[in-house]
C-alpha positions as CSV (number, residue, x, y, z in Angstrom):
1,M,19.6,-109.4,32.3
2,N,20.5,-112.8,34.3
3,V,20.2,-116.1,33.0
4,N,17.7,-117.0,35.3
5,E,15.7,-113.9,34.5
6,Q,15.7,-115.3,30.7
7,L,14.5,-118.7,31.5
8,T,11.2,-119.6,30.7
9,D,8.6,-121.5,32.2
10,L,9.5,-124.9,30.7
11,E,13.3,-124.1,31.0
12,R,12.9,-123.8,34.8
13,I,11.3,-126.8,34.8
14,E,14.0,-128.8,32.9
15,L,16.6,-126.8,35.3
16,T,14.4,-128.1,38.5
17,K,14.4,-131.7,37.1
18,K,18.4,-131.8,37.4
19,S,18.0,-131.8,40.9
20,Y,17.1,-135.4,40.6
21,D,20.3,-136.5,38.2
22,E,23.6,-137.3,39.7
23,L,25.3,-134.2,38.5
24,Q,29.1,-133.8,38.6
25,L,31.6,-131.4,40.2
26,G,32.8,-129.3,36.9
27,E,30.0,-130.4,35.0
28,S,28.7,-127.6,32.9
29,I,24.9,-127.1,32.8
30,D,23.0,-125.8,30.0
31,I,19.0,-125.3,29.6
32,G,18.1,-124.7,26.2
33,S,20.5,-121.8,24.5
34,H,21.0,-120.6,28.3
35,H,24.4,-121.5,30.1
36,I,23.4,-121.7,33.8
37,G,27.1,-122.5,34.9
38,T,29.1,-125.2,36.3
39,V,28.3,-127.5,39.3
40,C,30.8,-126.2,42.3
41,R,29.2,-127.9,45.2
42,N,27.2,-131.4,45.2
43,V,26.2,-131.5,49.1
44,H,24.6,-134.9,50.6
45,A,24.0,-134.3,54.3
46,E,23.9,-136.7,56.8
47,D,19.8,-136.1,57.2
48,G,19.5,-137.1,53.3
49,M,19.0,-133.1,52.0
50,H,20.7,-133.2,48.6
51,A,22.0,-130.0,46.8
52,F,24.0,-128.9,44.1
53,V,25.5,-125.4,43.6
54,I,26.1,-124.3,40.2
55,S,27.5,-121.2,39.3
56,N,28.7,-118.6,36.8
57,P,30.3,-115.4,36.9
58,H,27.1,-113.6,37.4
59,E,24.8,-115.6,39.6
60,V,24.7,-118.5,41.7
61,T,22.1,-121.7,41.5
62,I,21.0,-124.0,44.0
63,L,19.0,-126.7,43.0
64,F,17.5,-128.9,45.9
65,K,16.2,-132.2,45.4
66,G,12.8,-132.6,46.3
67,S,10.8,-135.8,47.3
68,Y,10.0,-138.2,44.9
69,G,6.5,-139.0,43.9
70,I,4.6,-142.0,44.4
71,K,5.8,-143.7,41.3
72,R,9.4,-143.3,41.8
73,G,9.3,-143.8,45.3
74,N,9.9,-146.9,47.1
75,P,10.4,-147.9,51.1
76,Q,13.6,-146.0,51.7
77,T,12.0,-142.8,49.8
78,W,9.0,-142.8,52.2
79,R,10.8,-143.3,55.1
80,D,13.5,-141.1,54.7
81,E,11.4,-138.1,52.2
82,W,7.9,-138.3,53.4
83,F,8.1,-139.7,57.1
84,K,10.9,-137.3,58.2
85,T,10.5,-134.5,56.2
86,N,7.3,-134.1,54.6
87,L,4.8,-135.5,57.1
88,P,6.5,-133.3,60.2
89,I,5.9,-130.3,58.0
90,L,2.1,-131.3,57.6
91,R,1.7,-132.1,61.4
92,A,3.4,-128.7,62.1
93,M,1.3,-126.6,59.6
94,L,-1.9,-128.1,60.9
95,S,-1.2,-127.8,64.4
96,H,0.4,-124.2,64.1
97,E,3.5,-125.5,65.9
98,R,6.9,-123.9,64.8
99,R,9.1,-127.3,64.2
100,V,11.4,-127.6,61.3
101,P,12.5,-130.9,59.7
102,S,16.2,-131.1,59.9
103,R,16.4,-131.4,56.3
104,L,15.2,-127.7,56.1
105,K,17.9,-126.9,58.6
106,S,20.3,-128.1,56.4
107,A,18.9,-126.4,53.3
108,S,19.0,-123.3,55.1
109,K,22.3,-123.9,56.4
110,L,23.8,-124.6,52.6
111,L,21.8,-121.2,51.7
112,N,23.6,-119.3,54.5
113,E,27.1,-120.7,53.5
114,T,26.4,-119.7,49.6
115,I,25.6,-116.4,50.1
116,N,28.7,-116.1,52.4
117,Q,30.8,-117.5,49.9
118,F,29.9,-115.8,46.8
């Protein structure tokens, strides 16, 4: 059984929170008694997309950093995360338009590259 299938919901939350940390290349990621893997890639795209690729011999995990909430946000957060990504997604959904913010395109590109690599 893969590690991600063994995690509890609470452990998945803890793993997701790691996307907000400044993980280092080569850093070992453990959640509870589970070894998730080692950080093998730290991605900062020009459009602000931020992700970590964590791998072990059996699986790959990608952690995408989401938007900060209202409490942790600052003017840069609102400009870069909410106005450039979240609000355009909402506007496109409400108007049924097929527009995709650049961060989502960057995330898709990273996912495809990672799939091809592993």
